[in-house]
Every structure is written in C-alpha cells, then in structure tokens.
N, CA, C and O atoms as CSV, one atom per row, in Angstrom:
chain,resi,resn,atom,element,x,y,z
A,1,MET,N,N,-2.397,37.143,48.812
A,1,MET,CA,C,-2.270,35.978,47.959
A,1,MET,C,C,-0.953,36.049,47.199
A,1,MET,O,O,-0.610,37.090,46.638
A,2,LYS,N,N,-0.223,34.954,47.181
A,2,LYS,CA,C,1.070,34.911,46.518
A,2,LYS,C,C,0.878,34.817,45.003
A,2,LYS,O,O,0.080,34.016,44.516
A,3,GLN,N,N,1.609,35.633,44.278
A,3,GLN,CA,C,1.514,35.640,42.822
A,3,GLN,C,C,2.438,34.563,42.245
A,3,GLN,O,O,3.569,34.399,42.700
A,4,LYS,N,N,1.946,33.831,41.239
A,4,LYS,CA,C,2.740,32.764,40.627
A,4,LYS,C,C,3.811,33.364,39.733
A,4,LYS,O,O,3.593,34.379,39.071
A,5,SER,N,N,4.966,32.721,39.724
A,5,SER,CA,C,6.039,33.183,38.847
A,5,SER,C,C,5.757,32.756,37.410
A,5,SER,O,O,4.871,31.938,37.160
A,6,LYS,N,N,6.515,33.313,36.470
A,6,LYS,CA,C,6.343,32.981,35.054
A,6,LYS,C,C,6.616,31.507,34.777
A,6,LYS,O,O,6.050,30.921,33.853
A,7,HIS,N,N,7.488,30.916,35.589
A,7,HIS,CA,C,7.911,29.551,35.330
A,7,HIS,C,C,6.938,28.497,35.865
A,7,HIS,O,O,7.009,27.332,35.473
A,8,GLU,N,N,6.048,28.894,36.743
A,8,GLU,CA,C,5.073,27.944,37.263
A,8,GLU,C,C,3.978,27.734,36.228
A,8,GLU,O,O,3.511,28.682,35.597
A,9,MET,N,N,3.578,26.482,36.065
A,9,MET,CA,C,2.546,26.168,35.079
A,9,MET,C,C,1.187,26.100,35.747
A,9,MET,O,O,1.064,25.712,36.908
A,10,ASP,N,N,0.182,26.480,35.001
A,10,ASP,CA,C,-1.184,26.377,35.482
A,10,ASP,C,C,-1.810,25.099,34.922
A,10,ASP,O,O,-2.779,25.160,34.164
A,11,ASP,N,N,-1.264,23.959,35.290
A,11,ASP,CA,C,-1.825,22.711,34.813
A,11,ASP,C,C,-2.197,21.831,35.991
A,11,ASP,O,O,-1.951,22.172,37.148
A,12,GLU,N,N,-2.785,20.709,35.678
A,12,GLU,CA,C,-3.257,19.829,36.729
A,12,GLU,C,C,-2.465,18.527,36.779
A,12,GLU,O,O,-3.009,17.491,37.160
A,13,LEU,N,N,-1.210,18.565,36.405
A,13,LEU,CA,C,-0.378,17.366,36.465
A,13,LEU,C,C,-0.130,16.967,37.907
A,13,LEU,O,O,-0.042,17.807,38.803
A,14,ARG,N,N,-0.023,15.687,38.100
A,14,ARG,CA,C,0.301,15.194,39.430
A,14,ARG,C,C,1.742,15.563,39.766
A,14,ARG,O,O,2.570,15.697,38.865
A,15,PRO,N,N,2.046,15.725,41.030
A,15,PRO,CA,C,3.411,16.102,41.421
A,15,PRO,C,C,4.472,15.080,41.007
A,15,PRO,O,O,5.627,15.444,40.785
A,16,GLU,N,N,4.086,13.801,40.902
A,16,GLU,CA,C,5.081,12.789,40.539
A,16,GLU,C,C,5.504,12.866,39.072
A,16,GLU,O,O,6.494,12.249,38.675
A,17,TYR,N,N,4.768,13.609,38.284
A,17,TYR,CA,C,5.144,13.813,36.888
A,17,TYR,C,C,6.002,15.064,36.790
A,17,TYR,O,O,5.493,16.151,36.516
A,18,ASP,N,N,7.276,14.915,37.010
A,18,ASP,CA,C,8.202,16.036,36.951
A,18,ASP,C,C,8.652,16.218,35.502
A,18,ASP,O,O,9.466,15.443,35.000
A,19,LEU,N,N,8.130,17.224,34.843
A,19,LEU,CA,C,8.427,17.430,33.428
A,19,LEU,C,C,9.899,17.717,33.163
A,19,LEU,O,O,10.410,17.393,32.091
A,20,LYS,N,N,10.571,18.307,34.108
A,20,LYS,CA,C,11.999,18.573,33.919
A,20,LYS,C,C,12.768,17.271,33.727
A,20,LYS,O,O,13.693,17.206,32.917
A,21,LYS,N,N,12.388,16.238,34.471
A,21,LYS,CA,C,13.047,14.937,34.329
A,21,LYS,C,C,12.589,14.240,33.046
A,21,LYS,O,O,13.399,13.686,32.303
A,22,LEU,N,N,11.296,14.277,32.805
A,22,LEU,CA,C,10.744,13.556,31.655
A,22,LEU,C,C,11.239,14.120,30.323
A,22,LEU,O,O,11.510,13.360,29.393
A,23,LEU,N,N,11.356,15.414,30.227
A,23,LEU,CA,C,11.726,16.035,28.962
A,23,LEU,C,C,13.227,16.003,28.684
A,23,LEU,O,O,13.643,16.228,27.548
A,24,LYS,N,N,14.036,15.730,29.690
A,24,LYS,CA,C,15.486,15.658,29.478
A,24,LYS,C,C,15.881,14.435,28.675
A,24,LYS,O,O,16.826,14.504,27.888
A,25,SER,N,N,15.194,13.325,28.846
A,25,SER,CA,C,15.594,12.084,28.193
A,25,SER,C,C,14.889,11.866,26.856
A,25,SER,O,O,15.089,10.828,26.226
A,26,GLY,N,N,14.085,12.799,26.417
A,26,GLY,CA,C,13.385,12.652,25.155
A,26,GLY,C,C,14.308,12.812,23.957
A,26,GLY,O,O,15.331,13.493,24.032
A,27,VAL,N,N,13.936,12.180,22.857
A,27,VAL,CA,C,14.722,12.261,21.625
A,27,VAL,C,C,13.879,12.960,20.570
A,27,VAL,O,O,12.804,12.482,20.207
A,28,ARG,N,N,14.362,14.074,20.088
A,28,ARG,CA,C,13.626,14.844,19.099
A,28,ARG,C,C,13.604,14.101,17.764
A,28,ARG,O,O,14.645,13.664,17.272
A,29,GLY,N,N,12.427,13.963,17.191
A,29,GLY,CA,C,12.281,13.329,15.887
A,29,GLY,C,C,12.486,11.826,15.891
A,29,GLY,O,O,12.818,11.248,14.856
A,30,LYS,N,N,12.297,11.191,17.017
A,30,LYS,CA,C,12.560,9.761,17.150
A,30,LYS,C,C,11.747,8.938,16.146
A,30,LYS,O,O,12.256,7.959,15.601
A,31,TYR,N,N,10.529,9.312,15.903
A,31,TYR,CA,C,9.653,8.560,15.010
A,31,TYR,C,C,9.379,9.297,13.702
A,31,TYR,O,O,8.447,8.935,12.984
A,32,ALA,N,N,10.151,10.299,13.383
A,32,ALA,CA,C,9.897,11.108,12.194
A,32,ALA,C,C,9.957,10.290,10.909
A,32,ALA,O,O,9.091,10.438,10.047
A,33,GLU,N,N,10.960,9.434,10.768
A,33,GLU,CA,C,11.099,8.631,9.545
A,33,GLU,C,C,9.946,7.645,9.399
A,33,GLU,O,O,9.441,7.449,8.293
A,34,GLN,N,N,9.523,7.023,10.494
A,34,GLN,CA,C,8.395,6.104,10.438
A,34,GLN,C,C,7.128,6.850,10.042
A,34,GLN,O,O,6.313,6.333,9.277
A,35,TYR,N,N,6.961,8.050,10.554
A,35,TYR,CA,C,5.786,8.841,10.225
A,35,TYR,C,C,5.777,9.209,8.747
A,35,TYR,O,O,4.749,9.101,8.079
A,36,LYS,N,N,6.933,9.645,8.238
A,36,LYS,CA,C,7.031,10.002,6.824
A,36,LYS,C,C,6.705,8.821,5.928
A,36,LYS,O,O,6.048,8.980,4.900
A,37,ALA,N,N,7.160,7.640,6.315
A,37,ALA,CA,C,6.941,6.452,5.496
A,37,ALA,C,C,5.460,6.102,5.398
A,37,ALA,O,O,5.020,5.529,4.401
A,38,GLY,N,N,4.699,6.441,6.420
A,38,GLY,CA,C,3.289,6.081,6.432
A,38,GLY,C,C,2.354,7.140,5.907
A,38,GLY,O,O,1.139,6.944,5.920
A,39,THR,N,N,2.881,8.255,5.445
A,39,THR,CA,C,2.021,9.328,4.952
A,39,THR,C,C,2.441,9.752,3.564
A,39,THR,O,O,3.589,9.574,3.157
A,40,ASN,N,N,1.495,10.312,2.850
A,40,ASN,CA,C,1.763,10.822,1.515
A,40,ASN,C,C,0.858,12.038,1.310
A,40,ASN,O,O,-0.094,11.990,0.531
A,41,LEU,N,N,1.158,13.096,1.997
A,41,LEU,CA,C,0.344,14.299,1.927
A,41,LEU,C,C,0.941,15.270,0.928
A,41,LEU,O,O,2.160,15.412,0.820
A,42,VAL,N,N,0.055,15.938,0.198
A,42,VAL,CA,C,0.487,16.919,-0.777
A,42,VAL,C,C,-0.346,18.176,-0.563
A,42,VAL,O,O,-1.569,18.104,-0.442
A,43,LEU,N,N,0.305,19.300,-0.518
A,43,LEU,CA,C,-0.404,20.566,-0.359
A,43,LEU,C,C,-0.718,21.123,-1.744
A,43,LEU,O,O,0.182,21.386,-2.542
A,44,LEU,N,N,-2.006,21.297,-2.014
A,44,LEU,CA,C,-2.429,21.819,-3.304
A,44,LEU,C,C,-2.445,23.342,-3.275
A,44,LEU,O,O,-2.727,23.954,-2.244
A,45,ALA,N,N,-2.142,23.934,-4.403
A,45,ALA,CA,C,-2.259,25.384,-4.534
A,45,ALA,C,C,-3.732,25.757,-4.390
A,45,ALA,O,O,-4.600,24.969,-4.765
A,46,PRO,N,N,-4.030,26.929,-3.861
A,46,PRO,CA,C,-5.433,27.307,-3.630
A,46,PRO,C,C,-6.313,27.227,-4.878
A,46,PRO,O,O,-7.462,26.791,-4.794
A,47,ASP,N,N,-5.790,27.642,-6.031
A,47,ASP,CA,C,-6.600,27.585,-7.250
A,47,ASP,C,C,-6.889,26.154,-7.673
A,47,ASP,O,O,-7.964,25.870,-8.202
A,48,VAL,N,N,-5.946,25.252,-7.448
A,48,VAL,CA,C,-6.161,23.844,-7.773
A,48,VAL,C,C,-7.144,23.226,-6.781
A,48,VAL,O,O,-8.011,22.447,-7.174
A,49,ALA,N,N,-7.017,23.563,-5.517
A,49,ALA,CA,C,-7.901,23.015,-4.484
A,49,ALA,C,C,-9.360,23.399,-4.730
A,49,ALA,O,O,-10.265,22.627,-4.413
A,50,LYS,N,N,-9.591,24.577,-5.289
A,50,LYS,CA,C,-10.967,25.005,-5.593
A,50,LYS,C,C,-11.622,24.104,-6.631
A,50,LYS,O,O,-12.841,23.934,-6.627
A,51,ALA,N,N,-10.819,23.525,-7.519
A,51,ALA,CA,C,-11.361,22.688,-8.592
A,51,ALA,C,C,-11.786,21.308,-8.101
A,51,ALA,O,O,-12.547,20.616,-8.778
A,52,PHE,N,N,-11.300,20.904,-6.931
A,52,PHE,CA,C,-11.585,19.562,-6.426
A,52,PHE,C,C,-12.280,19.646,-5.072
A,52,PHE,O,O,-11.688,20.104,-4.095
A,53,PRO,N,N,-13.542,19.203,-5.012
A,53,PRO,CA,C,-14.291,19.305,-3.754
A,53,PRO,C,C,-13.859,18.316,-2.677
A,53,PRO,O,O,-14.063,18.566,-1.489
A,54,ASP,N,N,-13.260,17.189,-3.082
A,54,ASP,CA,C,-12.871,16.188,-2.090
A,54,ASP,C,C,-11.705,15.356,-2.606
A,54,ASP,O,O,-11.274,15.509,-3.749
A,55,GLU,N,N,-11.193,14.462,-1.738
A,55,GLU,CA,C,-10.014,13.673,-2.103
A,55,GLU,C,C,-10.300,12.683,-3.228
A,55,GLU,O,O,-9.411,12.372,-4.021
A,56,GLU,N,N,-11.527,12.189,-3.303
A,56,GLU,CA,C,-11.858,11.231,-4.356
A,56,GLU,C,C,-11.783,11.874,-5.739
A,56,GLU,O,O,-11.345,11.234,-6.695
A,57,SER,N,N,-12.201,13.121,-5.852
A,57,SER,CA,C,-12.119,13.800,-7.150
A,57,SER,C,C,-10.668,14.043,-7.555
A,57,SER,O,O,-10.337,13.994,-8.739
A,58,VAL,N,N,-9.813,14.301,-6.586
A,58,VAL,CA,C,-8.380,14.458,-6.875
A,58,VAL,C,C,-7.803,13.133,-7.357
A,58,VAL,O,O,-7.071,13.094,-8.346
A,59,ASN,N,N,-8.130,12.054,-6.663
A,59,ASN,CA,C,-7.636,10.737,-7.057
A,59,ASN,C,C,-8.124,10.347,-8.450
A,59,ASN,O,O,-7.364,9.792,-9.243
A,60,GLU,N,N,-9.372,10.634,-8.743
A,60,GLU,CA,C,-9.934,10.316,-10.056
A,60,GLU,C,C,-9.199,11.085,-11.157
A,60,GLU,O,O,-8.880,10.522,-12.204
A,61,ALA,N,N,-8.936,12.360,-10.920
A,61,ALA,CA,C,-8.225,13.171,-11.911
A,61,ALA,C,C,-6.796,12.668,-12.115
A,61,ALA,O,O,-6.311,12.617,-13.245
A,62,LEU,N,N,-6.133,12.301,-11.038
A,62,LEU,CA,C,-4.766,11.793,-11.147
A,62,LEU,C,C,-4.722,10.445,-11.857
A,62,LEU,O,O,-3.788,10.174,-12.611
A,63,ARG,N,N,-5.712,9.607,-11.627
A,63,ARG,CA,C,-5.770,8.328,-12.349
A,63,ARG,C,C,-5.934,8.560,-13.845
A,63,ARG,O,O,-5.346,7.846,-14.657
A,64,LEU,N,N,-6.730,9.556,-14.206
A,64,LEU,CA,C,-6.901,9.901,-15.616
A,64,LEU,C,C,-5.584,10.385,-16.215
A,64,LEU,O,O,-5.248,10.013,-17.339
A,65,VAL,N,N,-4.850,11.190,-15.499
A,65,VAL,CA,C,-3.545,11.668,-15.966
A,65,VAL,C,C,-2.596,10.490,-16.169
A,65,VAL,O,O,-1.843,10.467,-17.143
A,66,ILE,N,N,-2.623,9.523,-15.273
A,66,ILE,CA,C,-1.771,8.339,-15.400
A,66,ILE,C,C,-2.136,7.558,-16.661
A,66,ILE,O,O,-1.258,7.134,-17.412
A,67,GLN,N,N,-3.425,7.372,-16.886
A,67,GLN,CA,C,-3.864,6.655,-18.084
A,67,GLN,C,C,-3.435,7.391,-19.348
A,67,GLN,O,O,-2.968,6.770,-20.302
A,68,LEU,N,N,-3.593,8.704,-19.355
A,68,LEU,CA,C,-3.208,9.492,-20.527
A,68,LEU,C,C,-1.711,9.429,-20.783
A,68,LEU,O,O,-1.280,9.390,-21.935
A,69,SER,N,N,-0.923,9.420,-19.728
A,69,SER,CA,C,0.529,9.345,-19.912
A,69,SER,C,C,0.936,7.981,-20.467
A,69,SER,O,O,1.881,7.890,-21.250
A,70,LYS,N,N,0.231,6.920,-20.066
A,70,LYS,CA,C,0.508,5.589,-20.610
A,70,LYS,C,C,0.163,5.528,-22.092
A,70,LYS,O,O,0.902,4.941,-22.883
A,71,ILE,N,N,-0.949,6.127,-22.463
A,71,ILE,CA,C,-1.354,6.154,-23.879
A,71,ILE,C,C,-0.329,6.932,-24.691
A,71,ILE,O,O,0.038,6.521,-25.792
A,72,ARG,N,N,0.127,8.039,-24.159
A,72,ARG,CA,C,1.103,8.869,-24.865
A,72,ARG,C,C,2.410,8.104,-25.081
A,72,ARG,O,O,3.017,8.191,-26.149
A,73,LYS,N,N,2.840,7.354,-24.060
A,73,LYS,CA,C,4.059,6.561,-24.179
A,73,LYS,C,C,3.903,5.500,-25.263
A,73,LYS,O,O,4.838,5.257,-26.026
A,74,LYS,N,N,2.735,4.866,-25.343
A,74,LYS,CA,C,2.491,3.852,-26.365
A,74,LYS,C,C,2.548,4.461,-27.767
A,74,LYS,O,O,3.081,3.852,-28.695
A,75,ILE,N,N,2.001,5.652,-27.909
A,75,ILE,CA,C,2.001,6.338,-29.214
A,75,ILE,C,C,3.431,6.677,-29.609
A,75,ILE,O,O,3.794,6.507,-30.773
A,76,LYS,N,N,4.247,7.147,-28.687
A,76,LYS,CA,C,5.640,7.477,-28.980
A,76,LYS,C,C,6.410,6.244,-29.435
A,76,LYS,O,O,7.214,6.318,-30.364
A,77,VAL,N,N,6.167,5.120,-28.788
A,77,VAL,CA,C,6.866,3.883,-29.127
A,77,VAL,C,C,6.499,3.459,-30.550
A,77,VAL,O,O,7.374,3.007,-31.289
A,78,ARG,N,N,5.264,3.586,-30.947
A,78,ARG,CA,C,4.796,3.175,-32.280
A,78,ARG,C,C,5.354,4.072,-33.382
A,78,ARG,O,O,5.646,3.598,-34.480
A,79,THR,N,N,5.504,5.371,-33.093
A,79,THR,CA,C,5.959,6.309,-34.131
A,79,THR,C,C,7.460,6.307,-34.326
A,79,THR,O,O,7.938,6.808,-35.344
A,80,THR,N,N,8.213,5.769,-33.399
A,80,THR,CA,C,9.672,5.764,-33.568
A,80,THR,C,C,10.183,4.481,-34.123
A,80,THR,O,O,11.389,4.330,-34.319
C-alpha cells in the first residue's frame, strides 16, 4: 500500500475543487471592517465575570452606571 505524503490531505473534496487555485485569489481580511462594525464584544476579567451570571445582568449593571454618571454630572453643574 502506498503511503500518503505530508502534503496530501485526508479530505473528501471533489477533484474539481483545487484549493491551490481557490486560495491564491483570496483576500485576507476582506470583510474584517464590516465584521467589526457589527459587533461589540468585550472580554470581562474573570473576577468580574463571576459577579454576572448572564448578559442581561451585565447590561442592567451598566445601565445603572450610566444613570449614576448622569446624576453626578447634574450635581456638578448645580454646584458650580
């Protein structure tokens, strides 16, 4: 039995799908900017992540922070 070389793939692609041709014309990062525009992911530190069981609790806490910052700004405006 002939042993396969390192370069031969063990996949089930049809012969007409020549990856060498297909991968030459590809553009790296073609849709990266569009992807970034549609996402807003934030990685939480492990200790912070433990405090929030799900995304809704994170959103609720952040909304509270926003409200508190607005109140603080109003107080600063009144005292100056």
